[in-house]
Structure formats: C-alpha cells, structure tokens
N, C-alpha and C positions, 0 to 999 in steps of 0.2 A: 618744849612746847610753851608758848607764851601763856601767861596767867590770865584766866577769866575770873572776874570778880565773883565771889561765892553767891551773892544775891544781886541780881540786875533787874532794873525796871526800864522797859522800853515804852516811851510815851509817843504815840503817833502810829503811823502806818508801819507795821512790824514784820510782815511775812518774809520779805526779802532779807531783812537783817537777821531774823531767826535762822534762816538757812545758812547764812555766813557763819554765825556763831556755832551752830551744830557741826558744820563742816570743819571748823577750826578744832573742835574737840573730837573729831574722828567719827561723828555720827552722821551717816549718810541719809537716814530716813527717820521719821517720827513713828509712823504706823508700824505695828508689829516689831517694834524695837523694845526688847525687854529691859533696857537700861534708860528708857525715857518714860516718865509718867506724865501723861497729858490730862489737863483739866480744861475742858472747853464747853461743858454743858451742866454738869452737876457741881454747884458751888457751895455745897453744904459743909458743915464742920466735919462730917464723916470723911469727906475727901481729904481734908487736912490731916486727919488722924491716919489715913491711909498713906499719905506722903511720909509721915514719920516712920511708918513700918517699911516703906519702900527704901528710904535712906539707910535704914538699919542693916539692910542686906548688902552684900558685896556685889559689885558689877558682874554681869553675866558674861559679856564678851566685849566690853570696852574698858578703857582705863577710868572712866568716870560715869556717874549717874546724874541725870538731869531731870528736874521737874519743870514743866512748862505750863504756866497758868495763863491762858489767853483771856483777855478782857477781865483782868483780875478785879476790876471795880464791881463785877457781878457777885463777888464773894459775899456771902452773908456776914454780918458784923461779928457774930461769934466765931465764924471761920477765920476772919481776918485777925481777930485777937489770938486765936489758937496758932496762927502762922508766925506770930512775932518771934517766938523763941527759936524756931527753925531758921528764920531769916538771919538771926544774929549768928548762928553757928550751924550751918547745914551738915557739917562733918567733912572729913577729908575726902577730896575728889567728888564731892557732891555739889551740885549747882542748881540754884533756883532762878528761873527766868520768868518774870511777870511782864505782861503787856497790858496796855490800857489806852483807850482813846479819850477817857474821861477820868483823869487823875483825881478830880474832886470827889469821886466816889470811893477813894481809898482813904483809910485812916492815915493821918499825918505820921504816925509811928511806923506804918508800913513803908511810906515813902522815904523816911529818914534812914531806914535800915538798908536801903538799896542804893547801888550805884546807878545813876540815871543816864539813859541815852535818849535824847529827844530827836524825833524825826518829824519834820514839818513838811506837809504836802502843799503844793501851790498849783492850782489849776491854771493852765495857759489859756488865755482868752481866745486864741486863734485855733483851738482844737480841743480834742477830748483827752489828750495825753496828760497824765499827772506826773510832774517832775518832783523829785524829792531833794530837800535840803537837809543835810546832816548838820545838826547844831551841836558843837562840842560842849560837853559839860564836865570834862575831866580826862583822865588818862584812858584813851580808848585803844590801847595797843592790841586788844583782842581781835580787832577787825582788820588787822594788817594782812595783806595778801600780796600776790606777786604783781609784777609790772603790768601784765596783760589785763589785770582787773583794776589796779589803782589808777593808771593813766586815763582810761575811759571815764572812770568815776569823777576824777578831777575835772576833766574837760566838760562833762555834763554839768557839774556844779558851776563851772565858769559861764556856760550858756544861761543857766538859771539866774545867776547873780547879775549878769549883764542885763537881762530882762527886768530884774528887780530895780536896777539902777535907772533904767529908762522909765519904768512905771512910777518910781518914787526916789528921786535922787537924794542921796545922803552920804555923809563922810564914812559911816560904818560900812555900808555896802561897797563903796569904792575901795576901802581898805581890805575887805575880803577878796575883792577881785585882784588887787595887787599881790596878796598872799597866795592866791591860787596860781597866778602867773609865775611866781617864784617857785612854787612847788612843782609845776609842770616843767619848768626849765631845769630844775634839779634832776628830774627823771630823765629828761632828754639828754642830759649830760652824764648819764650813767651813775647818778647818785642812787644809793639804796632806796627803792620805792617806799619802803617802810618809814625811812627818815623823812621823805618828802610828805608822806601822809601825816606823820606826826606834826610836821611844820604847819600844815594846813589846819589840822584839828585843834592844836594847842595854842595857836597864835590868837592873840586877843584882837 
C-alpha cells in the first residue's frame, strides 16, 4: 500500500479528497468506524487529549487508525499547542488529517508539521457548478487511483484550465494545459495512470 503522510493538512474544499484518502487506507466510512476519531464540533483541548488516548490503542478492524479534524482552524489555541507533539509523531500506522478553509486560523507550527494539499475552487460564471483545481505542493502519491478515476479527473482539470486561460491568459496556465495534454496522452497510450498523474501533479 502506498504511503500516506502521517500528518496531512488539506486546505480548501476537502470532502471529496477525504473520501479518496480514507478509501486508500481501507476505510469505507467515517461514522461508526472504531478506527476513525472525528473532530468536527468540540475543538477543546480535551479532544486533543482524547486523540492521544485513541492513538495509544491498537486498530480494531483496520490496519491503521485515523484522526480527522475538520475545520481545524476552529481548534482553541491551547488545543493547537497540545496537538503539536502528536503531529510530529502520531505513531506507527496512525494518521492525522486536518482540513481548513482558513489556514490563517492555524498556528504556523501546526502548518509546518503537516504535508499540505491545497484544493482551490473556482465558480464557473455560466452556472452553479463548482470545479476543483488540485494544486500540487509535493509528492501526492497517496491519491493515486485507477485509470477509470484518473482519466476523468485529468480531463476535468483540462476543461478548467482552458477556461482559466480564456479568462486570464498567461504562460503558467498554458504550461499546465500542455502538461495535462501530455498526461492524458500517456494514459491513452496505456502508460500506468499513476505515472501520468504524477507527471501532472509534480510538473512545475
């Protein structure tokens, strides 16, 4: 199984990405999952203390245990400080996933201890559909999936970047389009879709 970074911070719209990561680790659901600890309402230091106890126990029916803190910027400052040590070393087969739409609400020390994945949303002017642009910030091998998922994702990104180029022409966007076209061509010529996804995510 491909490695997931022990501590990950998702910045931006996160629900779809979380499901991909959980599926990667063999977790099909969040609710009533004894190996997932969810924080999405109580952001006190007591919850962080409970996280430490949760990680101390062995997984119940999965290979890993995951703590998911949604909208982590809501964590009280004492709770954020208490989380720092756990972020540095969650323990073997333990993973911390934090999400935020407001990274400014997190301590810089929290951000620096996490692998960051940034997801930017852009509203299309001709409809209510929100399209997502995945912005690479490092090795994102954890999100690799099969051809049936990678190819539609890349084609969706191509549509978005084409619209961006129309709205605001620039060399960087044109370069991303060229990279996307190459990645799609790789898959259509039966190259491993994971390699094609890597090419897109890691190309500057």
